[in-house]
C-alpha positions as CSV (number, residue, x, y, z in Angstrom):
1,M,0.0,0.0,0.0
2,Y,2.9,2.3,0.8
3,N,6.4,2.2,-0.8
4,V,8.7,3.5,1.9
5,Q,12.2,2.2,2.3
6,F,14.0,2.2,5.6
7,T,17.5,3.5,5.2
8,A,20.4,4.1,7.6
9,N,21.4,7.7,8.5
10,P,23.7,9.3,6.0
11,P,27.4,9.8,6.9
12,E,28.1,12.1,9.8
13,T,24.5,12.6,10.6
14,C,25.3,11.8,14.2
15,L,27.5,14.4,15.9
16,A,29.3,11.6,17.9
17,D,30.8,10.5,14.6
18,R,32.8,13.7,14.6
19,I,34.1,14.2,18.1
20,N,37.5,12.6,17.3
21,K,38.1,14.9,14.3
22,P,40.6,17.8,14.8
23,I,38.9,21.1,15.6
24,L,41.0,24.1,14.7
25,V,41.0,26.8,17.4
26,S,43.6,29.4,18.4
27,P,44.1,31.1,21.7
28,S,45.2,34.2,19.9
29,N,41.7,34.6,18.5
30,P,40.0,37.3,20.5
31,F,36.7,35.3,20.4
32,F,38.3,32.2,21.7
33,K,37.5,31.2,25.3
34,P,38.7,28.0,26.9
35,V,36.0,25.4,27.6
36,Q,35.6,24.4,31.2
37,P,36.1,20.7,31.7
38,R,32.8,20.1,33.4
39,Y,30.9,21.7,30.5
40,L,32.9,19.6,28.1
41,V,31.8,16.4,29.9
42,V,28.2,17.4,29.8
43,A,28.4,18.4,26.1
44,V,30.0,15.0,25.2
45,A,27.4,13.1,27.1
46,M,24.6,15.0,25.3
47,V,26.2,14.2,21.9
48,L,26.5,10.5,22.7
49,A,22.9,10.4,23.9
50,S,21.8,11.7,20.6
51,C,23.3,8.7,18.9
52,F,21.8,6.1,21.2
53,S,18.3,7.4,21.7
54,P,15.3,5.2,20.7
55,M,14.5,5.0,17.0
56,P,12.3,7.9,16.0
57,Q,8.6,7.2,15.4
58,K,9.0,8.1,11.7
59,Q,11.7,5.4,11.3
60,E,9.5,2.9,13.0
61,Q,6.7,3.7,10.6
62,S,9.1,3.5,7.7
63,R,10.0,-0.1,8.8
64,Y,6.3,-0.9,9.2
65,F,5.5,0.1,5.6
66,S,8.7,-1.1,4.1
67,T,8.5,-3.6,1.1
68,D,10.9,-6.0,-0.6
69,S,12.3,-3.9,-3.4
70,T,13.8,-7.0,-5.0
71,Q,10.3,-8.3,-5.9
72,V,7.6,-6.8,-8.1
73,R,5.4,-5.0,-5.6
74,N,1.6,-5.6,-5.8
75,G,0.1,-3.9,-2.7
76,G,0.7,-6.9,-0.4
77,V,-1.6,-9.3,-2.3
78,K,-0.8,-13.0,-2.2
79,M,-2.9,-15.6,-3.9
80,V,-2.7,-18.7,-1.7
81,H,-3.1,-22.2,-3.1
82,V,-5.5,-24.4,-1.2
83,T,-6.6,-27.9,-1.9
84,T,-10.1,-29.4,-1.4
85,P,-11.5,-32.9,-2.1
86,K,-12.7,-31.5,-5.5
87,G,-9.4,-29.9,-6.6
88,A,-6.9,-27.1,-6.1
89,Y,-7.8,-23.4,-6.1
90,R,-6.5,-20.0,-5.1
91,V,-7.8,-17.7,-2.3
92,W,-7.0,-14.0,-2.0
93,T,-5.1,-12.5,0.8
94,K,-3.5,-9.1,1.4
95,R,-1.0,-8.0,3.9
96,I,-0.7,-4.5,5.3
97,G,2.4,-3.6,7.4
98,N,5.4,-5.4,8.9
99,N,5.7,-6.5,12.5
100,P,7.4,-9.8,13.3
101,K,5.7,-10.1,16.7
102,I,2.1,-9.2,15.8
103,K,0.3,-10.6,12.7
104,V,-3.5,-10.5,12.7
105,L,-5.5,-12.5,10.2
106,L,-9.0,-11.0,9.7
107,L,-12.0,-13.4,9.2
108,A,-15.1,-11.7,7.8
109,G,-18.7,-12.6,8.5
110,G,-21.4,-14.1,6.5
111,P,-20.7,-16.8,5.8
112,G,-19.7,-15.6,2.3
113,V,-19.2,-11.9,3.0
114,P,-15.8,-10.7,1.6
115,H,-13.2,-8.7,3.5
116,D,-14.3,-5.3,2.3
117,Y,-16.1,-4.0,5.4
118,L,-13.1,-4.8,7.5
119,E,-11.1,-2.1,5.6
120,V,-11.9,0.1,8.6
121,F,-8.9,-1.5,10.4
122,E,-6.7,0.5,8.1
123,N,-7.6,3.6,10.1
124,F,-6.4,2.0,13.4
125,F,-3.9,-0.8,13.1
126,P,-1.1,0.9,11.1
127,G,-0.8,3.6,13.7
128,Q,-0.1,0.9,16.3
129,S,2.4,-0.9,14.0
130,I,0.0,-4.0,13.9
131,E,0.6,-6.1,10.8
132,F,-2.7,-7.6,9.5
133,Y,-4.1,-9.6,6.6
134,Y,-7.4,-9.5,4.7
135,Y,-8.7,-12.9,3.4
136,D,-11.6,-13.9,1.2
137,E,-12.8,-17.4,1.7
138,L,-12.9,-19.7,-1.3
139,G,-16.0,-18.8,-3.4
140,S,-16.1,-15.3,-2.0
141,G,-14.8,-11.9,-2.9
142,N,-11.5,-12.0,-4.9
143,S,-10.9,-15.7,-4.4
144,D,-11.6,-18.5,-6.9
145,K,-15.3,-19.4,-7.3
146,P,-15.5,-23.1,-8.0
147,N,-18.9,-24.6,-8.7
148,D,-18.7,-26.8,-5.6
149,E,-21.0,-26.3,-2.7
150,S,-19.7,-29.4,-0.9
151,R,-17.0,-27.2,0.7
152,N,-19.6,-25.0,2.3
153,T,-19.1,-26.6,5.8
154,I,-17.5,-25.5,9.0
155,E,-15.0,-28.3,8.7
156,S,-13.8,-27.3,5.2
157,A,-13.6,-23.6,6.3
158,V,-11.4,-24.5,9.2
159,E,-9.0,-26.5,7.1
160,E,-8.8,-23.7,4.6
161,V,-7.8,-21.2,7.3
162,E,-5.0,-23.6,8.3
163,Q,-3.7,-23.8,4.7
164,V,-3.7,-20.0,4.6
165,R,-1.9,-19.8,7.9
166,K,0.9,-22.0,6.6
167,A,1.2,-20.0,3.4
168,L,1.5,-16.7,5.3
169,H,4.0,-18.2,7.7
170,L,2.0,-17.4,10.8
171,H,2.8,-19.2,14.0
172,K,2.3,-19.3,17.8
173,D,4.8,-16.4,18.4
174,N,2.9,-13.9,16.3
175,F,-0.4,-15.2,15.0
176,Y,-3.6,-13.4,16.3
177,L,-6.8,-14.7,14.8
178,Y,-9.6,-12.2,14.6
179,G,-13.1,-13.2,13.5
180,H,-16.4,-11.2,13.3
181,S,-19.8,-12.9,13.3
182,W,-19.4,-16.0,11.1
183,G,-15.7,-15.3,11.1
184,A,-15.7,-15.4,14.9
185,L,-17.5,-18.8,14.8
186,L,-14.8,-20.0,12.4
187,A,-12.1,-18.6,14.6
188,M,-13.3,-20.4,17.6
189,E,-13.6,-23.7,15.8
190,Y,-10.1,-23.1,14.4
191,A,-8.8,-22.4,18.0
192,V,-10.3,-25.6,19.3
193,K,-8.5,-27.7,16.7
194,Y,-5.3,-25.7,16.0
195,Q,-4.6,-23.4,19.0
196,K,-1.1,-24.7,19.1
197,N,-0.5,-22.3,16.2
198,L,-2.1,-19.3,17.9
199,K,-0.8,-16.5,20.1
200,A,-4.3,-15.2,20.8
201,L,-8.0,-15.2,19.7
202,I,-10.4,-12.4,19.1
203,A,-14.1,-13.4,18.6
204,S,-16.4,-10.5,17.9
205,N,-20.2,-10.6,17.9
206,I,-21.0,-14.3,17.9
207,C,-22.8,-16.8,20.3
208,S,-21.9,-20.4,21.0
209,S,-24.8,-22.2,19.3
210,G,-27.5,-21.9,16.6
211,K,-30.1,-22.6,19.3
212,E,-28.9,-19.6,21.4
213,F,-28.9,-17.4,18.3
214,N,-32.5,-18.2,17.4
215,R,-33.6,-17.9,21.0
216,Y,-32.4,-14.3,21.3
217,V,-33.6,-13.2,17.9
218,Q,-37.1,-14.7,18.2
219,D,-37.7,-14.3,22.0
220,V,-36.1,-10.9,22.6
221,L,-35.3,-8.9,19.4
222,A,-38.4,-9.8,17.3
223,K,-40.7,-8.5,20.0
224,Q,-39.1,-5.1,19.6
225,L,-40.3,-4.8,16.0
226,P,-43.6,-3.1,15.1
227,A,-46.3,-5.7,15.4
228,D,-47.6,-5.2,11.8
229,A,-44.0,-5.5,10.4
230,L,-43.3,-8.7,12.4
231,E,-46.6,-10.2,11.3
232,R,-45.8,-9.6,7.6
233,I,-42.3,-10.9,8.0
234,N,-43.5,-14.1,9.6
235,A,-46.2,-14.5,6.9
236,L,-43.7,-14.3,4.1
237,A,-41.4,-16.7,5.9
238,A,-44.2,-19.2,6.4
239,R,-44.7,-19.2,2.6
240,N,-41.0,-19.5,2.0
241,E,-41.0,-16.2,0.2
242,Y,-37.5,-15.2,1.3
243,G,-36.8,-14.0,-2.2
244,N,-39.7,-11.6,-2.2
245,P,-38.3,-8.0,-2.2
246,E,-40.8,-7.1,0.4
247,Y,-39.3,-9.6,2.9
248,M,-35.8,-8.1,2.7
249,S,-37.1,-4.6,2.7
250,L,-39.0,-5.2,5.9
251,V,-36.0,-7.0,7.5
252,M,-33.6,-4.2,6.5
253,E,-35.9,-1.4,7.8
254,H,-36.9,-2.9,11.1
255,F,-34.2,-5.4,12.0
256,Y,-30.9,-4.5,10.3
257,T,-31.0,-0.8,11.2
258,K,-31.6,-1.6,14.9
259,F,-29.4,-4.7,15.5
260,I,-26.9,-4.9,12.6
261,C,-25.7,-1.3,12.1
262,R,-27.3,1.6,13.9
263,I,-26.0,4.2,11.5
264,P,-28.9,5.5,9.3
265,I,-29.0,3.2,6.4
266,E,-28.5,5.9,3.8
267,D,-25.2,6.7,5.6
268,W,-23.9,3.1,5.9
269,P,-20.2,3.0,5.2
270,E,-19.3,2.3,1.6
271,P,-17.1,-0.7,2.5
272,L,-20.0,-2.3,4.3
273,N,-22.4,-1.8,1.4
274,R,-19.8,-3.0,-1.0
275,A,-19.2,-6.2,1.0
276,L,-22.9,-7.0,1.3
277,G,-23.3,-6.4,-2.4
278,K,-20.8,-9.2,-3.1
279,I,-22.0,-11.9,-0.7
280,N,-21.6,-15.5,-1.8
281,Q,-25.3,-16.3,-1.7
282,P,-25.2,-20.1,-2.0
283,Y,-22.7,-20.3,0.9
284,Y,-24.8,-17.9,3.0
285,M,-28.1,-19.6,2.3
286,K,-26.7,-23.1,3.0
287,L,-25.4,-22.3,6.5
288,Q,-27.2,-19.1,7.6
289,G,-30.4,-18.9,5.6
290,P,-32.0,-16.0,3.8
291,S,-31.3,-13.2,6.3
292,E,-30.0,-12.4,9.8
293,F,-33.5,-12.9,11.1
294,G,-32.6,-16.3,12.6
295,F,-30.6,-19.4,11.6
296,V,-32.6,-21.7,9.3
297,G,-29.6,-23.3,7.5
298,S,-27.2,-25.9,8.8
299,L,-25.9,-23.5,11.5
300,K,-29.1,-24.0,13.4
301,D,-27.6,-27.2,14.8
302,W,-24.1,-25.9,15.4
303,N,-22.9,-25.8,19.1
304,I,-19.5,-25.1,20.5
305,S,-20.7,-24.4,24.1
306,E,-19.2,-27.4,25.7
307,R,-15.9,-27.1,23.8
308,L,-15.1,-23.5,24.8
309,Q,-13.2,-24.8,27.8
310,E,-10.7,-26.4,25.4
311,I,-9.5,-22.9,24.3
312,Q,-6.5,-22.2,26.5
313,I,-4.9,-19.2,24.7
314,P,-5.7,-15.6,25.6
315,A,-9.1,-14.8,24.1
316,L,-11.1,-11.6,23.8
317,L,-14.9,-11.8,23.3
318,I,-16.6,-8.7,22.0
319,G,-20.3,-8.0,22.5
320,A,-22.6,-5.1,22.2
321,R,-25.8,-3.8,23.8
322,Y,-27.8,-3.6,20.5
323,D,-26.3,-6.6,18.8
324,E,-28.3,-9.5,17.4
325,I,-26.2,-11.6,19.7
326,D,-27.1,-11.6,23.4
327,P,-24.2,-9.6,25.1
328,K,-24.9,-11.5,28.4
329,H,-24.3,-14.7,26.6
330,M,-21.1,-13.5,25.1
331,K,-19.9,-12.4,28.6
332,W,-20.7,-15.9,29.8
333,M,-18.6,-17.3,26.9
334,S,-15.6,-15.2,28.1
335,T,-15.8,-17.1,31.4
336,Q,-15.7,-20.5,29.7
337,V,-12.4,-20.1,27.9
338,K,-9.4,-20.4,30.2
339,N,-7.9,-16.9,29.6
340,G,-10.9,-15.0,28.5
341,Q,-11.7,-11.3,28.6
342,F,-15.0,-9.5,27.6
343,L,-15.3,-6.1,25.8
344,Y,-18.8,-4.6,26.1
345,C,-19.8,-2.0,23.5
346,A,-22.6,0.0,25.2
347,N,-23.4,2.0,22.1
348,G,-22.8,-0.6,19.5
349,S,-24.7,-3.3,17.5
350,H,-23.5,-6.2,15.3
351,M,-21.2,-3.8,13.4
352,S,-19.7,-2.1,16.5
353,M,-16.5,-1.4,14.5
354,Y,-18.6,1.3,12.9
355,D,-21.4,2.3,15.3
356,D,-19.3,2.2,18.5
357,Q,-16.0,2.6,16.7
358,A,-13.6,4.4,19.1
359,F,-14.4,2.2,22.0
360,Y,-14.3,-1.0,19.9
361,M,-10.9,-0.3,18.4
362,E,-9.4,1.0,21.6
363,G,-10.4,-2.1,23.5
364,L,-9.3,-4.5,20.8
365,I,-5.9,-2.8,20.5
366,A,-5.5,-2.7,24.3
367,F,-6.0,-6.5,24.4
368,I,-3.3,-7.0,21.8
369,K,-0.9,-4.8,23.8
370,K,-1.7,-6.6,27.0
371,V,-0.9,-10.0,25.4
372,E,2.4,-8.6,24.1
373,K,3.4,-7.6,27.7
374,Q,2.8,-11.1,29.1
């Protein structure tokens, strides 16, 4: 994204490089006054300190944005080869920044929503020198789109993440796995199986089972909708008219704007609209269903509740007051993992990285810094 090279200081930039060179002075010069020894000691100490002071922030940023000038630069994009039972394909990834100790792989929601809406991290991670990666799952976004719906399972998605990890050379000393919504579900499942490869886990806006998701949506959130709108939504669903434009219009107006993103819909961030416009519909339909108004796909039977205790690495769970996920349940989840913490966004919804942005990002970055100090 940036093409900045880190270079050493030019010759004689540091004054200490010059202190052994002869300095021509003459006592006969009327302006010459001998230097008192104590002042000379102080001056030399200050000069030496200037050479051994910490690296300036600008140089740190230069290293963060440095790129390999021996290679053709392409903005950090890497097409990763993955294999499935049906063949070999390529998935799209993109790296931003350089930090050997902190590398965050971002898993987007959906399933089937591409990385685009996570571009908001570009406004926060670079300033903290956090290296991070975008990733579009197979069949979504910029990745290959095979005509193969058999890979639309949690198990296949987990194995794909592991192949991506290997290709990006991420490991337990630097690998942070962040997931949002479906991406958080995937991140937790990955952590249960492959946590030996992880430094820490960040799971944002997800519950621990399909049953819990449907309970909260139907028993709590649906009752907050206008009665006539809810009646019409249920009538269309009963006739399986999910493709009816009226169904999505009602859900968007009365559900999405309250529990998905609380910014007025006409002002929704462009990356969010762009991502939703490119969703992998077959993938989404098979696992989730036609909308966020409940799990009716295969995820309705998913459950990780009893396996959360297997996650031993540091983990941050992020919930929000107006989310479609019960924040009390997410707080409970944070007590089930061994080293869990909970971040509660009091003004946010499912997209708290947008509608409770400052608090969300500050809390997430603080967690990473805390892990680094351990």
